[in-house]
C-alpha positions as CSV (number, residue, x, y, z in Angstrom):
1,M,183.2,101.5,-7.8
2,G,184.2,105.1,-9.7
3,T,183.2,107.8,-12.2
4,H,184.0,108.4,-15.6
5,T,182.8,111.2,-17.3
6,V,182.9,110.9,-21.1
7,K,183.6,114.7,-23.0
8,L,182.4,115.5,-26.4
9,P,186.2,115.0,-28.0
10,D,187.6,117.4,-30.9
11,V,185.5,115.5,-33.8
12,G,187.4,117.8,-36.6
13,E,189.9,120.6,-37.0
14,G,188.3,124.0,-36.0
15,V,185.3,122.8,-34.8
16,A,184.1,124.0,-31.4
17,E,180.8,122.2,-31.1
18,A,178.8,119.9,-32.4
19,E,174.9,119.1,-32.1
20,L,173.7,115.7,-30.5
21,T,171.5,113.7,-32.9
22,E,171.4,110.3,-31.6
23,W,171.9,108.8,-28.1
24,N,172.7,105.0,-28.3
25,V,172.5,104.5,-25.0
26,E,170.2,105.7,-22.1
27,V,170.7,105.7,-18.1
28,G,171.3,102.4,-16.8
29,T,173.3,101.1,-19.9
30,I,175.7,98.7,-19.6
31,V,178.1,99.7,-22.4
32,Q,181.4,97.9,-23.0
33,E,184.8,99.6,-24.3
34,D,184.0,101.0,-27.8
35,D,180.5,100.9,-27.7
36,I,178.9,103.8,-29.2
37,L,177.6,106.3,-27.1
38,A,176.1,109.1,-29.2
39,T,176.1,110.5,-32.6
40,V,177.1,114.2,-33.2
41,M,176.6,116.4,-36.2
42,T,179.1,118.9,-37.4
43,D,179.0,121.1,-40.5
44,K,177.1,117.7,-42.8
45,A,179.4,114.8,-41.2
46,A,177.9,112.9,-38.6
47,V,180.2,111.8,-35.9
48,E,179.6,108.4,-33.9
49,I,181.4,108.6,-29.9
50,P,182.8,105.7,-28.7
51,S,182.8,104.9,-25.2
52,P,186.6,104.9,-23.8
53,V,185.7,102.7,-21.2
54,S,183.6,99.9,-19.7
55,G,180.5,100.7,-17.3
56,T,177.1,101.5,-16.7
57,V,175.5,104.6,-18.1
58,Q,174.3,107.2,-14.7
59,S,173.5,110.2,-16.5
60,L,173.4,112.0,-20.0
61,G,174.9,115.2,-21.1
62,G,171.7,116.7,-23.1
63,Q,169.3,116.1,-25.2
64,V,168.8,115.2,-29.1
65,G,168.8,118.9,-30.9
66,E,171.1,120.2,-28.2
67,V,174.7,122.0,-29.3
68,L,177.3,120.7,-27.1
69,S,180.9,122.0,-26.8
70,V,183.8,120.1,-27.3
71,G,185.0,119.3,-23.9
72,A,181.4,119.2,-22.3
73,P,180.3,116.3,-20.6
74,L,178.5,113.5,-22.8
75,V,178.1,110.8,-20.6
76,T,178.4,109.5,-17.0
77,L,179.8,106.2,-16.3
78,E,180.0,104.0,-13.3
79,V,183.3,102.1,-13.9
80,D,185.3,99.6,-11.6
81,G,188.1,101.6,-9.8
82,D,188.9,105.1,-9.3
83,G,187.3,106.6,-13.0
84,N,188.4,109.8,-14.1
85,T,185.9,112.3,-11.9
86,A,186.8,113.0,-8.0
87,P,183.6,111.8,-5.5
88,E,182.9,115.0,-4.6
89,P,182.1,114.0,-1.0
90,D,181.8,117.8,0.1
91,A,178.7,117.8,-2.0
92,K,176.8,115.2,-0.1
93,E,178.1,116.6,3.4
94,A,176.4,119.9,2.2
95,V,173.0,118.4,3.1
96,P,172.8,118.3,6.8
97,Q,174.8,121.2,7.0
98,P,172.0,123.9,7.3
99,E,170.0,121.9,9.9
100,E,173.3,122.5,12.0
101,T,172.2,119.5,14.0
102,D,175.2,116.7,16.3
103,A,172.8,113.7,15.3
104,E,173.2,113.7,11.0
105,P,172.4,110.0,10.6
106,S,168.9,110.5,12.6
107,E,168.4,113.7,10.8
108,E,168.7,112.2,7.7
109,K,166.1,109.4,8.0
110,P,163.3,111.7,8.5
111,K,164.3,113.8,5.2
112,L,163.9,110.3,3.6
113,Q,160.1,110.2,5.0
114,P,157.9,112.1,3.1
115,K,158.4,109.6,0.2
116,P,155.6,107.3,1.9
117,A,153.5,110.4,2.1
118,N,153.1,110.4,-1.5
119,K,152.2,106.6,-1.2
120,T,149.4,107.9,0.2
121,E,148.4,110.4,-1.9
122,K,148.3,108.2,-4.9
123,P,144.8,106.7,-5.1
124,A,143.7,110.4,-5.3
125,P,143.6,110.8,-8.6
126,N,141.4,107.4,-8.8
127,K,139.0,109.8,-6.5
128,P,137.3,111.2,-9.5
129,S,136.2,108.1,-10.7
130,K,133.2,107.7,-8.5
131,P,131.3,110.2,-10.0
132,A,132.4,109.1,-13.5
133,P,129.4,110.2,-16.0
134,V,127.7,108.2,-18.0
135,A,126.6,109.2,-21.8
136,T,123.7,107.9,-23.6
137,G,125.2,109.0,-26.6
138,G,128.1,110.5,-29.0
139,P,131.5,111.1,-28.8
140,A,132.5,111.6,-24.7
141,R,136.1,111.0,-25.1
142,G,139.2,113.6,-26.0
143,E,140.3,113.8,-29.2
144,H,143.4,111.7,-28.0
145,D,141.4,109.4,-25.6
146,R,142.0,105.8,-26.4
147,P,138.6,104.6,-28.1
148,I,136.3,103.2,-25.7
149,A,135.3,99.2,-27.7
150,A,134.4,95.6,-27.0
151,P,137.4,93.3,-28.0
152,S,134.5,91.6,-30.6
153,V,134.2,95.4,-32.2
154,R,138.3,95.9,-31.6
155,R,139.0,92.6,-33.5
156,R,136.2,93.2,-36.7
157,A,137.9,97.0,-36.5
158,K,141.5,95.5,-37.2
159,E,140.4,92.8,-39.7
160,G,138.6,95.6,-41.5
161,G,141.6,97.9,-41.5
162,V,139.5,100.4,-39.2
163,D,141.5,103.3,-37.0
164,L,138.6,103.4,-34.2
165,R,140.1,106.9,-33.5
166,Q,138.2,107.8,-36.6
167,V,134.8,106.2,-35.6
168,R,132.4,108.2,-33.5
169,G,130.7,106.0,-30.8
170,T,127.2,106.3,-30.1
171,G,127.1,104.1,-26.8
172,P,127.3,105.0,-23.5
173,A,131.0,107.5,-22.7
174,G,131.2,107.1,-26.7
175,R,131.7,103.8,-26.7
176,I,131.5,102.3,-30.3
177,T,129.7,99.7,-31.1
178,H,129.1,97.1,-34.0
179,E,126.1,99.7,-35.5
180,D,128.5,102.0,-35.6
181,L,130.9,100.0,-37.1
182,D,128.3,99.1,-40.1
183,L,127.6,102.9,-40.5
184,W,131.6,103.3,-41.2
185,F,131.8,100.1,-43.8
186,S,128.8,101.8,-45.7
187,G,130.0,105.0,-45.9
188,S,127.0,106.5,-44.8
189,G,128.7,109.3,-43.1
190,E,126.7,110.8,-40.1
191,G,123.8,108.4,-40.0
192,R,120.5,108.0,-37.7
193,S,122.7,107.4,-34.7
194,G,124.9,110.0,-35.2
195,G,127.8,107.8,-36.6
196,G,130.2,107.8,-39.3
197,R,133.7,109.4,-40.2
198,V,134.9,111.9,-38.0
199,A,137.8,114.4,-38.8
200,N,141.5,113.8,-37.9
201,T,142.5,116.8,-35.9
202,A,146.1,115.1,-34.4
203,V,149.1,117.2,-34.7
204,E,152.5,115.5,-34.4
205,E,155.6,117.5,-33.4
206,V,158.8,116.4,-35.3
207,K,161.8,118.2,-33.9
208,V,164.1,119.2,-36.7
209,V,167.6,118.3,-35.9
210,G,171.0,116.8,-37.1
211,L,171.1,117.2,-41.1
212,R,167.5,118.4,-41.7
213,R,168.6,121.1,-39.4
214,R,171.9,121.9,-41.3
215,I,170.2,121.8,-44.5
216,A,167.4,124.6,-43.4
217,A,170.1,126.5,-42.2
218,R,172.2,126.4,-45.4
219,M,169.0,126.9,-47.1
220,A,168.0,130.0,-45.8
221,E,171.4,131.3,-45.8
222,A,171.9,130.9,-49.3
223,N,168.1,132.2,-50.4
224,A,169.0,135.0,-47.9
225,H,172.4,136.1,-49.6
226,V,171.9,134.7,-53.5
227,A,170.2,137.1,-56.3
228,H,168.9,133.6,-57.8
229,I,168.2,133.2,-61.7
230,T,167.4,130.1,-63.1
231,Y,167.5,129.2,-66.6
232,V,166.1,126.4,-68.3
233,D,166.9,124.4,-71.7
234,E,165.7,121.5,-73.6
235,I,168.3,118.9,-74.7
236,D,168.0,115.9,-77.2
237,M,169.5,113.3,-75.3
238,E,169.4,110.6,-78.9
239,A,172.8,110.7,-79.6
240,L,174.0,110.6,-76.1
241,E,171.7,107.8,-75.0
242,T,173.0,105.3,-77.9
243,L,176.5,106.3,-77.1
244,R,176.4,105.3,-73.9
245,A,174.3,102.5,-74.3
246,G,176.9,100.8,-76.2
247,M,179.9,101.7,-74.0
248,N,177.9,100.0,-71.4
249,Q,177.2,96.9,-73.4
250,N,181.2,96.8,-74.4
251,R,182.6,98.0,-71.1
252,R,185.5,95.9,-69.5
253,E,184.1,93.8,-66.2
254,D,186.3,96.1,-63.7
255,R,184.5,99.5,-65.4
256,P,181.4,100.8,-63.9
257,K,178.2,101.0,-65.6
258,L,177.7,104.5,-67.2
259,T,175.2,106.8,-66.1
260,L,174.3,110.3,-67.7
261,L,176.1,112.0,-64.4
262,P,179.3,111.3,-65.9
263,F,179.1,112.6,-69.0
264,L,177.3,115.6,-67.6
265,V,180.7,115.9,-65.3
266,K,182.9,116.2,-68.3
267,A,180.2,118.8,-70.2
268,I,180.5,121.0,-67.0
269,V,184.7,120.3,-66.8
270,I,184.7,121.8,-70.7
271,A,182.1,124.7,-70.5
272,V,184.2,126.3,-67.5
273,R,187.3,126.6,-69.5
274,G,185.5,129.2,-71.3
275,Q,183.5,130.4,-68.6
276,P,186.1,130.4,-65.4
277,A,183.1,132.4,-63.5
278,M,181.0,129.7,-62.7
279,N,183.7,127.3,-61.5
280,A,184.1,129.8,-58.6
281,L,183.1,130.5,-55.0
282,Y,182.2,134.1,-53.9
283,D,182.9,136.1,-51.3
284,D,179.8,138.4,-50.3
285,E,181.9,140.4,-47.8
286,A,185.0,141.0,-49.3
287,G,183.3,141.4,-52.4
288,V,186.0,139.0,-53.6
289,L,185.2,136.0,-56.6
290,H,187.7,133.4,-56.4
291,Q,188.0,131.5,-59.3
292,H,189.6,127.9,-59.1
293,G,191.6,126.1,-61.9
294,G,190.5,122.7,-60.2
295,V,186.4,121.4,-61.0
296,H,185.4,120.1,-57.8
297,I,182.0,119.1,-58.8
298,G,179.4,118.3,-55.8
299,I,177.0,115.8,-56.6
300,A,173.8,116.4,-54.2
301,A,172.7,112.8,-53.0
302,Q,169.5,111.9,-51.0
303,T,169.7,110.2,-48.2
304,G,167.4,108.7,-45.1
305,G,168.6,111.7,-43.1
306,G,168.9,114.5,-45.9
307,L,170.5,115.8,-48.9
308,M,174.3,115.7,-48.7
309,V,177.0,117.0,-51.6
310,P,179.9,114.4,-51.8
311,V,182.4,116.3,-53.5
312,A,184.4,114.4,-56.6
313,R,187.5,116.4,-56.8
314,H,189.6,117.5,-59.6
315,C,187.3,115.9,-62.5
316,E,189.3,117.9,-64.8
317,T,192.0,115.3,-64.3
318,R,189.2,112.7,-64.8
319,D,187.8,111.0,-68.1
320,V,184.3,109.5,-68.0
321,W,185.1,105.8,-66.9
322,N,186.9,107.2,-63.9
323,C,183.9,110.1,-63.1
324,A,181.3,107.4,-63.1
325,A,183.4,105.2,-60.4
326,E,184.4,108.0,-58.3
327,V,179.9,109.3,-58.6
328,A,179.1,105.9,-57.5
329,R,181.3,105.7,-54.8
330,L,180.6,109.0,-53.2
331,S,176.9,108.5,-53.7
332,D,177.0,105.3,-52.0
333,A,179.0,106.5,-48.8
334,A,176.4,108.9,-48.4
335,R,173.7,106.7,-48.3
336,T,175.2,104.9,-45.8
337,G,176.9,107.4,-43.8
338,S,180.5,106.7,-44.2
339,A,181.1,109.4,-46.3
340,K,184.1,111.6,-44.6
341,R,184.3,115.2,-43.3
342,E,186.6,116.2,-46.0
343,E,184.6,114.4,-48.7
344,L,181.5,116.5,-48.0
345,S,183.1,119.8,-48.4
346,G,185.3,121.9,-51.1
347,S,183.0,122.3,-53.7
348,T,183.1,124.5,-56.6
349,I,180.1,123.8,-58.6
350,T,176.9,121.6,-58.2
351,I,175.2,119.1,-59.7
352,T,171.3,118.1,-58.5
353,S,168.9,115.6,-59.9
354,L,166.1,113.8,-59.3
355,G,166.3,111.3,-61.6
356,A,163.0,109.7,-62.8
357,L,161.1,112.2,-60.4
358,G,163.1,115.3,-62.0
359,G,160.2,116.8,-63.0
360,I,159.8,119.2,-66.0
361,V,161.6,122.3,-64.6
362,T,162.9,122.8,-61.2
363,T,164.5,126.0,-59.8
364,P,167.3,124.7,-58.1
365,I,169.0,126.6,-55.0
366,I,172.6,127.5,-55.0
367,N,175.1,125.6,-52.8
368,H,176.6,129.0,-51.5
369,P,179.1,130.3,-51.6
370,E,178.8,128.8,-55.1
371,V,177.7,130.8,-58.3
372,A,176.3,128.0,-60.1
373,I,174.1,124.3,-60.0
374,V,173.3,122.4,-63.0
375,G,170.0,120.8,-62.1
376,V,168.9,117.2,-64.2
377,N,165.2,117.2,-64.9
378,K,163.5,113.7,-65.9
379,M,164.4,111.9,-69.4
380,E,161.1,111.2,-71.5
381,I,159.9,110.5,-75.1
382,R,158.4,114.0,-76.4
383,P,157.3,114.5,-80.3
384,V,159.3,116.7,-81.9
385,W,159.0,118.5,-85.4
386,D,161.5,117.3,-87.8
387,G,160.1,120.1,-90.5
388,A,158.0,117.4,-92.2
389,Q,156.5,115.1,-88.9
390,F,156.2,114.8,-85.4
391,R,159.0,111.9,-84.9
392,P,159.2,111.0,-80.7
393,R,162.5,111.9,-79.2
394,K,164.4,111.3,-76.2
395,R,164.3,114.5,-74.2
396,M,165.6,116.1,-71.3
397,N,165.5,119.8,-69.7
398,L,168.3,121.1,-67.9
399,S,167.2,123.4,-64.8
400,S,170.3,125.8,-63.9
401,S,170.4,128.7,-61.2
402,F,173.5,131.1,-61.1
403,D,174.1,134.2,-58.6
404,H,173.0,137.2,-60.4
405,R,175.2,139.3,-58.9
406,V,178.3,138.3,-60.2
407,I,176.8,136.1,-63.5
408,D,174.8,137.8,-66.2
409,G,172.0,136.3,-68.0
410,H,173.7,136.3,-71.0
411,D,176.3,134.5,-69.7
412,A,174.1,131.9,-67.9
413,A,172.7,131.1,-71.1
414,V,176.3,130.7,-73.2
415,F,177.3,128.0,-70.5
416,V,174.1,126.1,-70.7
417,Q,174.4,126.5,-74.5
418,R,177.6,124.8,-74.4
419,I,176.8,121.9,-72.1
420,R,173.7,121.1,-74.4
421,Q,176.0,121.2,-77.7
422,L,178.2,118.7,-75.8
423,L,175.7,116.2,-74.7
424,E,173.6,116.5,-78.2
425,N,176.8,116.0,-79.8
426,P,178.6,113.7,-77.2
427,A,181.3,112.6,-79.6
428,M,183.1,116.5,-78.6
429,I,183.3,115.6,-74.8
430,F,186.1,113.2,-75.8
431,I,188.0,115.4,-78.7
432,E,187.7,118.3,-76.6
433,D,188.7,116.5,-73.3
434,A,191.3,115.4,-75.4
435,A,192.2,118.6,-76.7
């Protein structure tokens, strides 16, 4: 048998380290070639690391949340054959050398003798059980101890959906009785016997790792560098919703269903033609604004692991149907974790939307080093005064943020007003796009 050390491979061009976000194996696990050993995170892409050989896991190279350098040991496997790691016999022989004795085998045995000594000490923790205190009432258990109760009490609590950790026991040593449950179900609080509800003081520690840590770092960086200004405007969506419904009803089978996003994408493409500074990246250190000709729009998508921003590239070359297909493809890839690394970077302006949960107003944080982000709020029926009466209309707010260091408030307003004009008159989207 030999030892094979799996090292963290180069997971991307220019990447020198990656964060360990998930172990798929543990010590003792038997793995086959190509089985996934672990998942690491670099930038915003999660990368699965497969095993190059079959074997049994001997040791793991780190804990979840640790950052490992490329080439660092990831997993040590016991394999058939020689493996790729020297057996290092010198390390084993170095143990008896300080003893400087001739009888190495006999000297090793006494070193193993202390183990039985530990066995004789094991009963020691049970000694305190002799003077175990017997309370006559009140809670004698700690806040994290398992509640003391008879099986019939536990069964009754389970059937009633009661967490016994929240019930104050009045029996010996804090034992929970049927009377205590009666007080709980009656909602009488602190009763005659001292029973009732108790405060939940449990605290759960959740380590921030992987994508969540990346998001935290990016948000902190953006908030520290960017001078945010948010501009909110209301848009009448009646014409666009009528057009969208008609296009969906008459679409070909090979075409995707249209949502609001493809129209917003095309409106942004048209709006940045008149204001190229919106479609740009700002280099803080050099003091240079890089205005891009290609419009690469990031679509913020919520996933099980956190917020990801896949990028629809060169939207200036796409029509509404193609935008819809690309947005749907990227959103699905982000949610399923199959998005490629290059699909999660390179945006020049971003759209963020919470759909029906979008609220009335939001204050989006810019995807630094971009200088603009367009936020979509929920659509709803609102009363609108037409000069003679209030009429129900489909309305929606856009909450858009800009980097005030390079974008003035006036320019931000002009940009949003241009988008509003296009969405309220959707035929202009197709006319302007064809021009």
